[in-house]
C-alpha positions in Angstrom: 103.3 181.6 38.8 102.1 182.3 35.2 99.1 184.5 34.5 97.5 181.5 32.8 97.7 179.6 36.2 95.9 182.5 37.9 93.3 182.6 35.1 92.6 178.9 35.5 92.4 179.3 39.3 89.9 182.2 38.9 87.8 180.0 36.6 87.7 177.3 39.3 86.9 179.9 42.0 84.0 181.1 40.0 82.8 177.6 39.5 83.1 177.0 43.2 81.0 180.1 44.1 78.3 178.8 41.7 78.2 175.7 43.8 78.3 177.8 47.0 75.1 179.6 46.0 73.5 176.1 45.6 74.4 175.5 49.3 77.6 173.5 48.6 80.8 174.9 50.2 83.0 172.0 49.4 84.6 173.2 46.1 85.4 176.6 47.7 86.9 174.9 50.7 89.3 173.0 48.4 90.6 176.4 47.0 91.2 178.0 50.3 94.4 178.1 52.3 94.2 175.7 55.2 96.8 177.6 57.2 96.1 179.5 60.4 96.5 182.9 58.8 93.5 182.3 56.5 90.6 184.7 57.0 87.1 185.2 55.8 84.7 188.1 56.2 81.3 187.4 54.8 77.9 189.2 55.0 76.6 186.9 57.8 79.0 187.6 60.6 82.4 188.8 61.8 85.7 187.9 60.3 86.9 184.4 60.9 90.5 183.7 61.3 92.3 180.4 61.1 91.4 177.5 58.9 89.0 175.7 61.3 87.0 178.9 61.9 87.0 179.8 58.2 85.8 176.3 57.4 82.9 176.6 59.9 82.0 180.0 58.7 81.9 178.8 55.1 79.7 175.9 56.0 77.3 178.1 57.9 77.2 180.8 55.2 76.6 178.2 52.4 73.7 176.8 54.4 71.9 180.2 53.9 71.7 179.5 50.1 69.9 176.8 48.1 68.6 176.1 44.7 70.7 178.9 43.1 73.8 179.7 41.4 76.2 182.5 40.2 74.8 184.5 37.4 78.0 186.6 36.7 81.3 187.9 37.8 82.5 191.4 37.0 86.2 191.6 37.6 87.1 195.2 38.5 90.8 194.8 39.4 93.3 192.1 39.2 96.9 192.5 40.6 99.5 189.8 40.5 103.0 189.4 41.9 105.0 186.1 42.3 104.1 186.1 46.0 100.5 187.5 46.1 97.5 188.3 43.9 94.2 190.0 44.6 90.9 190.3 42.8 88.2 192.9 43.3 84.9 191.7 41.8 81.2 192.0 41.9 79.6 188.5 42.1 76.0 188.2 41.1 73.7 185.4 42.1 70.3 184.0 42.3 69.2 181.7 45.1 66.6 180.9 47.8 68.1 182.6 50.9 67.4 181.7 54.4 63.8 180.6 55.0 62.5 182.4 51.9 61.0 180.1 49.3 61.2 182.6 46.6 64.3 183.0 44.5 66.1 186.3 45.0 68.8 188.0 43.0 71.8 189.5 44.8 75.2 191.0 44.3 78.3 191.0 46.5 81.3 193.3 46.5 84.2 190.8 46.9 87.9 191.2 47.5 90.0 188.1 47.4 93.6 187.8 48.3 95.5 184.8 46.9 99.0 183.4 47.3 100.9 180.4 45.9 100.8 177.3 48.1 101.8 173.8 47.2 102.2 174.5 43.5 99.0 176.5 43.0 97.1 179.5 44.1 95.0 179.5 47.2 92.6 182.0 48.8 94.2 183.4 51.9 91.5 186.1 52.5 88.0 186.8 51.2 85.8 189.6 52.1 82.3 189.9 50.6 79.5 192.3 51.4 76.3 193.5 49.7 77.5 197.0 49.1 77.7 197.5 45.4 76.3 201.0 45.0 76.9 204.3 46.8 75.7 204.6 50.4 74.9 207.5 52.5 77.4 208.4 55.3 74.8 207.4 57.9 74.8 203.9 56.6 78.0 203.2 58.8 76.3 204.2 62.0 75.3 201.3 64.2 71.8 201.6 65.8 71.8 201.0 69.5 68.8 198.9 70.7 
């Protein structure tokens, strides 16, 4: 697939994430692979594997956001082969999150793996977390309660 196809897909993906931060997962769901090897790791829970679980996870995650939108995308790495592509980005957003009535700003470190399916690119895996700056080693220790 041509680089311009990927560029167009990434523009659609960014637009879909803008909607996601408004609480609407539908545009992002259209860009995702619906196969059973699709996976999603987001900041709100464990990795979901298989389209039905990915879809449920996307809907649940989007329900945490409202009245917001994407404010920027910083693409750090793009790698493309005919069979696979990946993006490493920082996504910035503003939204009301959870029960908060105040708009908050946030940033997510995102890795997206894409593959050609049915004549276009599809997301086969997405991992997003809020780690966008250096963290102390102790930050990986789970506290037992």
